[in-house]
C-alpha positions, 0 to 999 in steps of 0.5 A: 308283351309278345309280338304278333306273328308276321302276316303270311305274304300275299304271294305265299297265299296265292301259291297255296290257293292254286295248289292243294289243299288251297283248292279245297279250303280257299276261304281261310286263305282269302282272309289271309289276303284280306289282312293286307287290304281290299286290293293287294299287291302280290308282286310287280305286275300282279294284284289281287282284289278281295273286296266286294266294292272293288271287284264290282267296280273292276268288273264294270270298268271299261279301262280294264281288259279281259285276258285275251291273246295278247295278254297270254303272249306276255305270260305264256307265249306257248298258249297257241300249242294248246287247242283248249286254250285256243278254243276259249280265247276265240270266244267272247269270254276272252275278247275285248272291244270291239270284238266282244261287243260284236260277239255278245250282241250276236250270241245274245240274239239266240239267248233272249229272255223269251227263249230262256223263259220258254224253256220253263215247262221243258225244265219242269218235265226234265226235273220230274223225269230225273227225279223218277230216275233218282227214285229208281236208282235209290230204291230201298235206301240204296245210296245214290250220287246226286251229281252223276244222277241229277246235278250233271244231267239236268243242266246238260239237257237244258243247255243242249236243248237251247243250243240244238244238241240232239238228246242222244249226244248228251251223255257224251257231252257230260263226260267230255265237258268236264275235261274241256273246262280244265282250260278255264283254270288258265295256266294254273294247271298246265299238267292237266291241259293235255286232257283238255286239249284232246277233249277240245279237239273232239268237241270242235269236230262235233260242233263243226259237223253240227253247224254244217247240218244246220246251215241248210236245215235250220231249227229253233235253236241257238246254233241255227240263229248264229249260223244264219245271223246275217252279214255280221255273223260269227266266222266258223272259228268264233262260232265253234268257240262260243258254242263250246263256251255256252255248253261248258260254262252253262253245264259246269256252273249250274251243276256246281250250283245244284250240288252246293244247294243240296249239300247246304240243305242237308246241312241245314234241315230247317232250311230244307223244311222251308224249301218244301213248304214255302213257295218262293223261298228258293229264290233267296236260297239260291242267291245265298248259295251263289254268294256262299259257294260261288261256282266261279271263284275268280276271274281276271282283268288287265290294266291297259293304262295306269288307273285308280280303282276306288282309290287304289293305284293300279300301274299300267300292265298290271294283272288283277285277279278278281277273287269273286269268292272272297268278294262275296264274303267281304264283311264290309258288304255282308254281316257275318259273311261266313254264315249261310243265311238265305234271309239276309237282304240285298244279297246280289253276289258277284258269282256271275260277274258284272258289267259287259261280261256278265254271264249270259246264262245266269238267268237260266242257271238260277231258274233251274236251281229255283225249280229243282230244289223244292221239287227234289225235297218235296219228292224225297222228304227223308233225303239225307247225306250218305257219305262225304262229298268229293270236291273237284280238284280245281280252284277257279271252278268250285264244285262237287264231283260226288255227293252221295245221298240216300232218299229214305225208305219211303219213295212216293210216286211223282205227284199226278203220276 
C-alpha cells in the first residue's frame, strides 16, 4: 500500500498563479486549491475563495469591503507613488460606502439601458465596417490577427462613442489602454507599473482636457452627463478616474471576450456552424464563453469585522481573493465544468461580478459579442486558425494578445453591399 502524495500548499499554488506559467495555465492550479476546500486559508490574513456559492455570497455581502486606499496602506504603503494605482483607487471600483453608492449612482445616470440599447444600430454598422477591413487585410488567404484588426477595435470604438471620445483618438486609446490596465493586476506585477504609470499620466491629461471642453459645450455622451450632474457631481479627480475605469475596463474585457469566443468557435466547428445558422444561439454561447474563460479571473474583498461566509469563519482584517475563474468551474455548480457546452442550462457566470459592484458595462459587452460573432462567421464561412494564439502575460485579466486567422479563399462581399 502506497501513501498518497502530499497536497501542494495553498501558498505555493498562489505563488504559481501570479507568476508564469500559472498565468497561462491557471485552471489546474485552481483545482489544487479546491482540494483544500471552497474557502482556503493561505496564511494568516489571507484566504482564497474558489467555490461558486461562496464567491457569489462574498460579492453580495455588505460586510465585505473592496480594496480601497486604507487597505492598500496596510499591504503596500508606497501605492500613492504610482499614478496608475492612484488613478484606479480614485474610481468607484475601489470605493466603499458611502462613496461607492454616490459614484455609481452618478455614473449609472450616463449608462442607462436606453443609452446602451440605443447603440445597437451603431454597433452593427461598426461590425460591418470592421468585417470589410478584415476582408481587405485577409485577402487571398493571407493570415490576419483577429485581435488587432477586430477584437480590440470594436470595443474601443463603442466605449469611445458612449463616453464621447472623438474617433480620431481611438487608435491612440487602443495602444495606451493595454498599458494602463497593468495596474488592475494590483501589486502582483510591480515591475510593470512604471509603464502603467506613464500611460495613466497621459490618459489623465487627455481626459482633463476633454472634460474642460465638454463643460461649456455638452454633447450627448457620458462625459457631458457627468460633467453636468448637478450639486452631487463627481469632483475632477473622481470624474477622470471613473472615465479611465469605464474606458479601460470596457475595452479590455470585451476584447478578451471576443477573442475567446472566436478561438472556441475555431476549436469547435460544430458550434461555429450553429452560430451561423441559429438565430439566438449566440446568447448562450457568449454566456458559456464567459464561464469557461472569464476575462477577469479574480477580485478581492476585505473583512472589516469577523464574519462567517456560508459556514466558513473569516477573521477580522482578512483579505479574501475571490477567484471567479475557479468559481465558474465549480463542479458543485456546473456538471463537467471543464467541458465547453453552450447548451448547459442556467449558466450565470460570475465573470462580471455580482452585488453592488456588478460591472456596469456587462450588458454592452454581451451585446457586442452576441452581434459580432454570428456576423463574422457568416461573412467568412471558411475562417480558420492560422497559427497559435498568444496570451496576455497576466493573471487577473485573461485574454489573447494575438489570434492569427485565415479567412479562406472565398471572401463574399458584405450582404446588401
